[in-house]
C-alpha positions in Angstrom: -92.4 -34.4 -10.5 -96.1 -34.2 -11.4 -96.6 -30.8 -9.6 -94.0 -29.4 -12.1 -95.6 -31.0 -15.2 -93.2 -33.9 -15.6 -93.4 -37.7 -15.5 -91.9 -39.3 -12.4 -90.9 -42.8 -11.5 -90.6 -44.9 -8.3 -89.7 -48.6 -7.8 -91.0 -51.2 -5.4 -88.4 -53.4 -3.8 -88.8 -56.3 -1.5 -88.4 -60.0 -0.7 -90.0 -63.2 -1.9 -91.6 -65.6 0.5 -92.7 -68.6 -1.7 -95.2 -67.4 -4.2 -95.6 -64.1 -2.2 -93.6 -60.9 -2.8 -93.5 -58.5 0.1 -92.7 -54.9 -0.8 -90.3 -53.6 1.8 -89.3 -50.3 0.3 -90.3 -47.7 -2.2 -87.2 -46.5 -4.1 -87.4 -42.9 -5.5 -84.4 -42.6 -7.9 -82.7 -39.4 -8.8 -84.4 -38.5 -12.1 -84.8 -35.9 -14.7 -88.0 -35.1 -16.5 -87.8 -34.1 -20.1 -90.3 -32.4 -22.4 -90.0 -32.3 -26.1 -92.2 -32.1 -29.2 -92.4 -35.9 -29.1 -93.8 -35.8 -25.5 -92.7 -36.4 -22.0 -90.3 -38.7 -20.5 -88.2 -39.3 -17.3 -84.5 -40.3 -17.3 -82.4 -42.0 -14.7 -78.7 -41.8 -15.1 -76.6 -45.0 -15.2 -74.7 -44.0 -12.1 -78.0 -43.8 -10.2 -79.1 -47.2 -11.6 -75.8 -48.6 -10.4 -76.2 -47.1 -6.9 -79.7 -48.6 -6.7 -78.4 -52.1 -7.8 -75.6 -52.0 -5.1 -78.2 -51.0 -2.4 -80.6 -53.7 -3.4 -77.8 -56.3 -3.4 -76.5 -55.1 0.1 -80.0 -55.3 1.6 -81.0 -58.5 -0.1 -83.9 -56.9 -2.0 -85.2 -57.4 -5.4 -87.3 -55.1 -7.7 -90.8 -56.2 -8.4 -92.4 -53.1 -10.0 -91.8 -49.7 -11.5 -94.5 -47.1 -11.0 -94.6 -44.0 -13.1 -96.9 -41.3 -14.1 -98.4 -40.0 -17.3 -99.9 -36.5 -17.9 -103.3 -37.8 -18.9 -104.7 -41.3 -19.1 -102.8 -44.3 -17.9 -101.3 -46.6 -20.5 -98.1 -48.2 -21.4 -96.3 -46.2 -24.2 -93.8 -47.5 -26.6 -91.0 -45.9 -24.6 -92.3 -47.7 -21.5 -92.2 -51.1 -23.4 -88.8 -50.5 -24.8 -86.9 -49.0 -21.8 -88.2 -50.4 -18.6 -86.2 -50.5 -15.4 -87.7 -53.7 -14.2 -87.0 -56.3 -16.9 -87.4 -59.7 -15.3 -90.4 -61.9 -16.2 -93.3 -61.5 -13.8 -92.3 -58.0 -12.8 -95.0 -55.3 -13.0 -95.3 -51.8 -14.4 -97.9 -49.4 -13.0 -98.9 -46.3 -14.9 -100.6 -43.7 -12.8 -102.7 -41.1 -14.6 -102.7 -37.2 -14.4 -99.1 -36.8 -13.1 -100.1 -38.8 -10.0 -101.3 -35.8 -8.3 -104.4 -37.5 -6.7 -104.1 -39.8 -3.8 -102.8 -43.2 -5.1 -105.6 -45.7 -6.2 -104.6 -49.0 -7.7 -108.0 -49.0 -9.5 -106.9 -45.7 -11.4 -103.6 -47.3 -12.6 -103.0 -49.3 -15.8 -101.1 -52.3 -14.7 -98.9 -54.4 -17.0 -96.9 -57.6 -16.4 -93.8 -58.7 -18.1 -94.1 -62.1 -19.9 -91.3 -64.7 -20.3 -91.2 -63.6 -23.9 -90.4 -59.9 -22.9 -93.9 -58.6 -23.7 -95.8 -56.3 -21.4 -99.4 -57.6 -21.0 -102.2 -55.5 -19.5 -103.9 -56.8 -16.4 -107.6 -56.5 -16.0 -108.8 -54.7 -12.9 -109.8 -58.1 -11.5 -106.5 -59.7 -12.2 -104.7 -56.6 -10.7 -106.7 -56.8 -7.5 -106.1 -60.6 -7.2 -102.4 -60.1 -7.7 -101.6 -57.0 -5.7 -102.9 -56.5 -2.1 -102.0 -53.1 -0.5 -101.9 -53.3 3.3 -101.0 -50.5 5.8 
């Protein structure tokens, strides 16, 4: 999506083992990028969200994070706050800068965690590195 000048989104799905969540799959939904005078956005149709939910249920997986790109700096926009795909307390939203055209780096992302009150709270780089461990 970023190569074409649009925001894009992916989801991390996996399983919980006590306090640890293991990501088993990256889900790339069918999506449409939009550009308007108000800015950029990415939309996923209801049928696609339903398809993803059925697949998650059938494979005993849960969503833990949404990852999406922004054209410039990484931050959580009002649209990101209002229309998340992951909406369970404790889930994460990672925003990747510059349309995610560079190799993925957790340090370059803005990372937010959804509170029990439904607020997205920014995590510091230290808190992010303590919470997320990426292994090959």
